[in-house]
N, C-alpha and C positions, 0 to 999 in steps of 0.2 A: 588600514591600508587602502580601503576602497575610496577614500576621500582625497587621495593624492591628486595634485594638479596635473593637467595633461603633459606638462613639460617633463614629468617623471617617466612617462611611457611613450609619448609620440616620437621623440628622436630615436630611442632605442628600437622601437617597433620597425621603423623604416631603415634603420641600420641593419636589422635582421632580415629585411626584405632584400637588401642589396647584396649581402655577402654570398648567399648561395647562388644567386643569379650570376654574379661575377665569377664564382668558382666554375660553374658549369659552362657558361658561354664565352668567357674571356680568358681566365687563367688556364683552362684546359687547352686552349689553342697554342699557347707558348709551351706548355708542358709536352704536348704531343709532338711538337716540332723538335724538341730536344730529345725525344725518344726515337726520332728517326722517321716519322711519318711524312709523307709528301703533302704538298698543299691540297691536292685533290682529296686525299684521304681525310685530312684534318677538317676541311670545310664540309664534306659530306657527313662525317660522324657527328661533328658538333652542330651542324645544321639540323639534323634529325632530333637532336636533344631540345630544340626549340618548340617541338610539336605540342607539349603540354600547355604552353602559353597561348597557342593558337586555339586549342579545343577546350580551354577551361570553362567557357560559358556553358558547356554541356553538363558539367557536374556542379556548377555553382548553386543550383537549387538544393542540392544535398547539404551544402554548407548552411543554407538558410533554414533547413528543416530538420536537421539532426544535431543534437547537442547545442552548444553555443559557439559563437565565433571566438570567444576567449579560449574555450577548450581546444578548438581547432588550431589556433595560433600556437599555444603552448605545446600541444602534441606534435605539430609539424616541426617546430623548432627542436624538440628533443629528437625526433626521427632524423632530421637533417644533421644534427650534431653527431649522432651515431654513424650515419651513412658517410659523412665526410671523413671520419676516423677510419671507416672501413676502406675508403679509397686509399688512404695513407698506407695501410698495411697490405693492400693489394699490389702496390707498385713494385716492390722488390721481387715479386713472384714471376713465374714463367707465363702465367695467364693474365698479366697486368692489363693488356688491352681489352680483352673480353670482360674481365672483372670490373675495370674502371668504367667502361662504357655502360654496363648494366647498372652499376651503382649511380653513375651520373644521371641516368634516365630516371631512376627512383627519386633522386634529389630534385630533378626537374619537376616531376609530378607533385612532390611535396611542396616545392617552392611555389608553383602555380596555385596550389590549394591555399598556401599561406598568404599569397597575394590577395586572393578573393576574401579571405577571412579578415586580413588586416585592413583592407579598404572598407569593408563593411563595418568593421569595428570602429574605424575612424569616424564614420557617419553617425553611428548610434551612440558612441562614447563621448562625443563632443556636441556642445550646443552649436547652432548654426553660425553664430558670430565667431566662436572659437575655431570652427572649421576654416573660415576665411583667414583668421589670424595665423593658424598653425600650418597652412598649406606651404608657405615658404620654408618653415622649419623642417617639415617632413621631406621636402624636396632636397634641402641642403644636406640633411643627414643621410638620405639615400645616396647622394653623390659622395659624401664622406665614406660610405661603405664601399663604393666603387673605387675610391682612391686607396683604401686599405687593401682591397682585393687585387686589382690589376696594377696598383702602384706599389704599395708597401710590401705585399707578400711576394710579388715577382722580384722586387728589389732584394728582399731577404734571400730568395732562392739564388740570385746572382752572387750575393756575398758568401753564402754557404759554399757554392761551387768554387769560389776563389780561396777557400780554406779559412773562412772567418772563425769557425769553431773548431779548427783543426781538421784532420783528415776524416773524422767520423762521418760527417755529412757532406763530404766533398764530391761524392758521386752524384750523377743526375737523379737516380732513384731515391737516394737517401735525402737529398736536399728537398725534393718535392714531397717526400714522406713527411718531413717535419712541417712543411708549409700546410699540408692538408690536415695534419694532426692539430696544428694551431687553429685552423678554421673550425674543426670539429669541437674543440674546447670552447672557442668563442660562442658558437651557436648553442652549446649546452649551457653555458653561463647565462646567455640571453634568455633561454627557456626557463631557467631557475628564477632569474630576476623577474620575468614577466608573470610567472606563476604567483609572485608576491605582490606586484604593483599594478597589474592591470585591473581596473575597476570591474566589479561584477554588476553589469548594467543589463544583463539578460536573464531570462528564466527559460530553461529548456522545457517547454510545454508540449512539444510535439511527441505524441505517443507512437505514431507510426509514420512512415514515409510512403506517400502515394505516388509511385513512379508514373503511372498513367496520367495523373493530374499534372505532375510537373512537366511531362512531355507536351501536354496540351498547352501549358503556359509557354513553353519554349517555342512551339509552333506559332502561337499567337504573337510572340515577340518578333519572330521572323516575318510574319505578315505585316506588322507595323513597320519593320525596317524596309521591306521591299516595296511598300506603298508610299514611302517618303517622296516628296517632290524632287524632281531632277535626279532620280535614283541612278540612272545610267552614268551620267557625268560624275556623280558622287562616288559611285563604286570605282570608276577608273581612277579618280583622285585618291581614294583611300588605298587602293591596291598598288598603285604605280608611282605615287609621288616620291617615295623613298628609294626607288630602284637604284639610282647611282650610289647612294650612301649605303644601301644594303650590300652591294657588291664590294664596296671598300672595307666594310666593317671587319671581315675575317682576314682580308689580304694585307691590310696595312701593318698589323703586328708582325706578320710573316715576312713582309718586304723589309721592314726595319731591322729584323733580327737574322735574316738569312745572310750567308756569307757573300762576299763580293763576287766570287766565282759563280754563285747562283743568281746573281743579279740584284742582291740585296745590299743593305748598308752595313751589315756586320755589327749591329749594335748589341752590346752585351745585355743580359737580363737586368743587370744593375742599372745601366743607363736607360733601358727601355722602361723599367719601373718608374724611374725619375721623370722621364720626358713624356711618354704616352700615358702612363698610368696616373701621373700627378698633374703635370702642366696641362695635358690634354683634357683631363676631367675638369680642372679649374676653368679652362677656356670654355668648355661646354656649359658649365654652370653660369659663367659670366654672360655667354650668349643667350642662354635661356632667360636670365633676369632682364637683359636689355630688350629681348624680343617681347617678353610679357609687358614691359613698361611701354614699348612703342605701340603695341596693339591697344592697350588700355587708354593711351592718350589720343591716338588718331583713328582707331577702329580697324577691324580686320580687313575690310574691303580696300582701304587705302594702303595698308601695310603689306598686303599679300605679295604683290610682285617684288617690291624691294627685298622682302625676306626670302622669297624664292631664289632671287639672285644670290643672296647671302649663303644659302645652303648648297648651291651648285657651283658657282664660280671658284670658290676657294679650293675645290677638289683639284684644281690645276697645280697646287703645290706638289702633289705626288708625281705629276708629269715632270715637273722641274727636278725633283729629287732623283727620279729614275734616269733622266738623261744627263744630269749633272750631279752625280753622287758626291757626297762630302762626308768627311769624318769630323766636321765641326759640329759638336753636339748642340750648341746653342742655336746655330742656324737651323738645324733639323727641328729642334724644339720650337723655334719660332714658327716654322711652317706648320707643324702639327697643331700648335695653339691657334693659329689663324684659321685653319680648316675646322677645328672644333668650335671656335667661337661662331663661325658661319653656320655650322650645323645646329648649334644651340639656338641661334636667331631664327632659322627657318623652321626648326622643329616646334618652336613655341607657336608660330602661326598655324602649323599643321594640327597641333593638339587642340588649339582653340577652335579650329574648323570642326574637328570631330565633336567637340562639346556643343557647338551651335547646331550641328546637324542632328545631334541626339536629343535635343530639347523636345518636349512634348510628351506624348503617351509613352509609358515604359522607358523613360529616359535612361535609367541606370542600366537596364538590360540591353538597350540599343547601343549604348556607349561601349559595353563589353564586347558586343559583336564588332563594332568599329575597330576597337583596339586589337581584337583577334585578327581581323582582316588586314589591318595595316602591318601587323607583325608577320603574317603569312606571306603577303605579297611584297612587302618592303624590306624584310629582314631574313626570314627563313629560306624561301626559295632562292633569292639572289645569293645569299650566303652559301648555300649548298653547292651551287654551280660555279661560284667564283674561283675556287681553287683549281677546278678542272680547266677553266678558261685560261687562268694565268699560267698554268703548266704548259699549255699548248701554244700560247702566243707570246709569253714573256711578260715581265712586269711593265716594260715601257709601253708596249701595245695595249696591255690591259688597262693602264691608266688613261691612255688615249681613248679607248672604248668607253670608259666610264664618263669621260667628258662628252663624248658623242651622245651617250644615253641621257645626258642632262636635257636633251631635246624632248625626251619623253615627259620629264617633269614639267617642262614649259608647256607641252601640249595639253596635259591633263589640267594644268592650272588655267589655261586659256578657256577651257570649256566648263569649268566648275562654276556653279551658281552660288553667289552669296547675296542674299536679300538684305535690304537696308536694316531690317529689324534684327539681323543676325550679327551686327557689328558690335 
């Protein structure tokens, strides 16, 4: 089994990377809304669960120096499978909130650890030319995992609540119990599959883990990072570029599914899973492909501003939907798809900037700091406060504020430096 071609394990590996992230950061938003939590509570709770993806560079040396990445991948998938099933059986209890939040945080740490292991295994398990060939495949299957999670499984929850399997799973708790039980089973099956097909390309030679030495390595990486050219403008760009989109990420699903009386569009879970979880993700994937093609053809420096406009201006569709609400599912779907295509285009440029900024000494470790920084400043913090803001000013004013904050994205883009050799 060790001679299996990469196609036997690369797609499934990144499917396994997407499913738990989708469960913790996206599916939980809709589920908590249906359990009666406010926007502010939902965004604060789910925002904190993004912390492991921010701080994962701290323990990444442990993954490199204890056991093998293959061992970490399989172990974390088994752990997440069990934990997702535990979420399922926690939901019908009186302590569902405390229990699910605690288990979600465990899943988040396991998922962040799995990400470190999977990305490292991808590098050592494939030849360099295969890494380039399979990068599109890994990204595609990651998006497929997102479609399964925030699309298919939310769609399933909606069908169950409408009595698709009779009255047994018609309650909110029972429908989401089945959803998370399915997720747990999927992750467990992936763990079993990967224990059989992942090639054994490493030998666990490390007899002990020198914590002091690893901390010295981490400090040395920080020194390389903070002595990069144009570090101030780069930091502002890394931390603030995604601010408008970070505010939208948690609120858009809530806006689409809240009742008309609450200022939302009253979209059912079934329709939300179809529109946002499926068409939206397809739009995001399409935008990413087009953005990558544009940058490869004309270079990052020439494409930066057009792609920045693509990631900001389509946010206006939510201003339109909040001021002119509609029950036309396909009009709403078109708006969501347009915004997600724009996000995919802009994020492609942003990601390529992080790659070019990280080149040089300790490039892998520097890139991990960049991704942690962009998640902290562009996703976690804006996401945590977004619900509190929308509760106090309403969805219409919230979306207007998001458009205003696009000026922040323009400002950090205006000052960022991209040298000719970085195109």
